[in-house]
C-alpha positions as CSV (number, residue, x, y, z in Angstrom):
1,M,3.7,78.3,-42.1
2,A,5.9,75.5,-41.9
3,T,5.9,73.0,-39.1
4,I,8.8,71.4,-37.6
5,N,8.6,67.7,-36.6
6,L,10.6,67.3,-33.4
7,L,9.9,63.6,-33.1
8,P,12.6,61.3,-34.5
9,K,11.6,59.2,-37.4
10,A,11.0,55.5,-36.6
11,T,13.5,53.2,-38.0
12,T,13.0,49.6,-39.1
13,T,14.7,48.4,-35.8
14,D,12.1,50.3,-33.9
15,F,9.4,48.6,-35.9
16,K,10.9,45.2,-35.2
17,K,11.1,45.8,-31.4
18,A,7.5,46.9,-31.3
19,D,6.4,43.9,-33.4
20,T,8.4,41.5,-31.1
21,S,6.9,43.1,-28.0
22,L,3.4,42.8,-29.5
23,K,4.0,39.1,-30.5
24,G,5.2,38.4,-26.9
25,L,2.2,40.0,-25.4
26,V,-0.2,38.1,-27.7
27,V,1.6,34.7,-26.9
28,M,1.4,35.5,-23.2
29,V,-2.3,36.3,-23.4
30,V,-2.9,33.1,-25.4
31,W,-1.0,31.0,-22.7
32,I,-2.9,32.6,-19.9
33,G,-6.2,31.9,-21.7
34,V,-5.2,28.3,-22.3
35,L,-4.3,27.9,-18.6
36,I,-7.6,29.5,-17.5
37,V,-9.5,27.1,-19.8
38,I,-7.6,24.1,-18.4
39,F,-8.3,25.1,-14.7
40,V,-12.0,25.7,-15.5
41,G,-12.2,22.3,-17.2
42,L,-10.5,20.6,-14.2
43,F,-12.8,22.3,-11.7
44,F,-15.9,21.3,-13.7
45,N,-14.6,17.7,-14.0
46,K,-14.0,17.6,-10.2
47,S,-17.4,18.9,-9.4
48,L,-19.0,16.4,-11.8
49,E,-17.0,13.5,-10.2
50,N,-18.1,14.6,-6.7
51,S,-21.7,14.6,-7.7
52,R,-21.3,11.1,-9.3
53,L,-19.6,9.9,-6.1
54,K,-22.5,11.2,-4.0
55,E,-25.0,9.4,-6.2
56,V,-23.1,6.1,-6.0
57,E,-22.9,6.4,-2.2
58,N,-26.6,7.1,-1.9
59,E,-27.3,4.1,-4.1
60,R,-25.0,1.9,-2.0
61,T,-26.8,3.0,1.2
62,R,-30.2,2.2,-0.3
63,T,-28.9,-1.2,-1.4
64,L,-27.5,-2.0,2.0
65,N,-30.8,-1.1,3.6
66,Q,-32.7,-3.3,1.2
67,I,-30.3,-6.2,2.0
68,Q,-30.7,-5.7,5.7
69,Q,-34.5,-5.8,5.3
70,L,-34.2,-9.0,3.3
71,A,-32.0,-10.5,6.0
72,D,-34.6,-9.8,8.7
73,T,-37.3,-11.4,6.5
74,H,-35.1,-14.4,5.8
75,D,-34.4,-14.8,9.6
76,D,-38.1,-14.6,10.4
77,Y,-39.0,-17.1,7.7
78,Y,-36.4,-19.6,8.9
79,T,-37.4,-19.2,12.6
80,L,-41.0,-19.8,11.7
81,A,-40.1,-22.8,9.5
82,Y,-37.9,-24.2,12.3
83,K,-40.7,-23.9,14.8
84,S,-43.2,-25.5,12.4
85,L,-40.8,-28.4,11.7
86,V,-40.2,-29.0,15.4
87,L,-43.9,-28.9,16.3
88,S,-44.8,-31.3,13.5
89,R,-42.1,-33.8,14.5
90,I,-43.2,-33.6,18.2
91,K,-46.8,-34.3,17.2
92,T,-45.9,-37.2,14.9
93,E,-42.9,-38.8,16.6
94,Q,-42.8,-38.2,20.3
95,Y,-39.3,-38.0,21.6
96,V,-37.7,-36.4,24.7
97,P,-35.8,-33.3,23.7
98,S,-35.0,-32.4,27.3
99,T,-32.9,-35.5,27.6
100,I,-30.8,-34.5,24.6
101,G,-30.5,-30.9,25.9
102,E,-29.4,-32.2,29.4
103,Y,-26.9,-34.5,27.8
104,I,-25.3,-31.6,25.9
105,K,-25.3,-29.4,28.9
106,E,-23.7,-32.0,31.1
107,N,-20.8,-32.3,28.8
108,I,-20.1,-28.6,28.2
109,E,-21.5,-26.9,31.3
110,Q,-18.2,-25.3,32.5
111,D,-16.6,-24.6,29.2
112,G,-19.3,-23.1,27.0
113,K,-22.9,-22.1,26.4
114,V,-25.4,-23.4,23.9
115,S,-26.7,-20.4,21.9
116,Q,-28.8,-22.4,19.3
117,Y,-29.7,-26.0,18.9
118,Y,-31.7,-28.3,16.7
119,F,-32.6,-31.9,17.5
120,D,-35.0,-34.2,15.8
121,A,-36.6,-37.6,16.4
122,Q,-34.2,-39.3,14.1
123,G,-31.2,-38.3,16.2
124,D,-29.9,-35.5,13.9
125,I,-28.3,-32.8,16.0
126,R,-27.0,-29.3,15.2
127,V,-25.7,-27.2,18.1
128,Q,-24.3,-23.6,18.0
129,I,-22.0,-23.1,21.0
130,V,-20.1,-20.2,22.4
131,A,-16.8,-21.0,24.2
132,K,-14.3,-18.8,26.1
133,S,-11.4,-19.8,23.9
134,Y,-10.2,-22.0,21.0
135,Y,-9.0,-24.5,23.6
136,S,-12.4,-24.6,25.3
137,A,-14.1,-25.1,21.9
138,V,-11.9,-28.1,21.1
139,W,-12.3,-29.5,24.6
140,I,-16.1,-29.3,24.2
141,W,-16.0,-31.1,20.9
142,H,-13.7,-33.8,22.4
143,Q,-16.1,-34.2,25.4
144,L,-19.1,-34.8,23.2
145,L,-17.2,-37.3,21.1
146,K,-16.0,-39.4,24.0
147,D,-19.2,-41.4,24.4
148,K,-19.2,-43.3,21.2
149,D,-22.4,-45.2,22.2
150,V,-24.5,-42.0,22.2
151,V,-22.7,-39.8,19.7
152,Q,-22.3,-41.7,16.5
153,E,-21.1,-38.7,14.4
154,L,-20.2,-35.1,15.2
155,N,-18.6,-32.7,12.7
156,L,-17.4,-29.1,13.1
157,T,-19.3,-27.1,10.5
158,S,-18.4,-23.5,11.3
159,F,-15.9,-21.7,13.5
160,S,-15.5,-18.0,14.2
161,L,-13.9,-15.6,16.7
162,G,-16.2,-13.0,18.3
163,E,-15.5,-9.4,19.0
164,E,-14.7,-10.0,22.7
165,G,-12.5,-13.0,22.1
166,E,-15.2,-15.7,22.5
167,V,-15.2,-18.5,20.0
168,S,-18.5,-19.4,18.3
169,F,-18.7,-22.8,16.5
170,Q,-21.3,-25.2,15.2
171,L,-21.3,-29.0,15.6
172,R,-23.5,-31.2,13.4
173,G,-24.0,-34.9,13.8
174,K,-26.0,-37.9,14.7
175,L,-27.1,-39.3,18.1
176,N,-28.1,-42.8,19.0
177,L,-31.3,-41.8,20.8
178,E,-32.1,-45.4,22.1
179,E,-28.8,-45.5,23.9
180,L,-29.2,-41.9,25.2
181,Y,-32.7,-42.7,26.6
182,K,-31.4,-46.0,28.1
183,I,-28.6,-44.1,29.9
184,H,-31.2,-41.7,31.3
185,G,-33.7,-44.4,32.3
186,I,-36.3,-43.5,29.7
187,D,-38.3,-46.2,28.1
188,K,-39.4,-45.6,24.5
């Protein structure tokens, strides 16, 4: 029995078309594979960077907390040291600090407020003042410098603008305590 082949015989052109289609499919699969590898690599890299960022932020927070704790300790130390210094000077060299405080208040009463101060028996003075404006701050400085017999030297050592517009500044200088006491009628 003889069989008849009804399928046409494949020609070389047909083989070339099939080969080209197969090569195109392989190239497309390779490109898709490369793109998938790139996207997976980018995703992995991004998640790695996010974890590093969280670690760095946590370390930053820990460091800021440690710094804040050190600042509190530092402030406590200097407050205690200041109080010890004042007490030792009062015990060894009596002077009248209320007279110095009254003198400062008299000159700045309407324009500012003393937030911190330091006076000693040698006449060194350091005053932290809060004023309503820059003009008030300069006016206070001027008022304190007017009496050259009492205020021998007064320098502006710091100056800053507060959140509510108030001006905080520090004056440091030297007072002639004998003249100050004489003006206020105190015999030393």
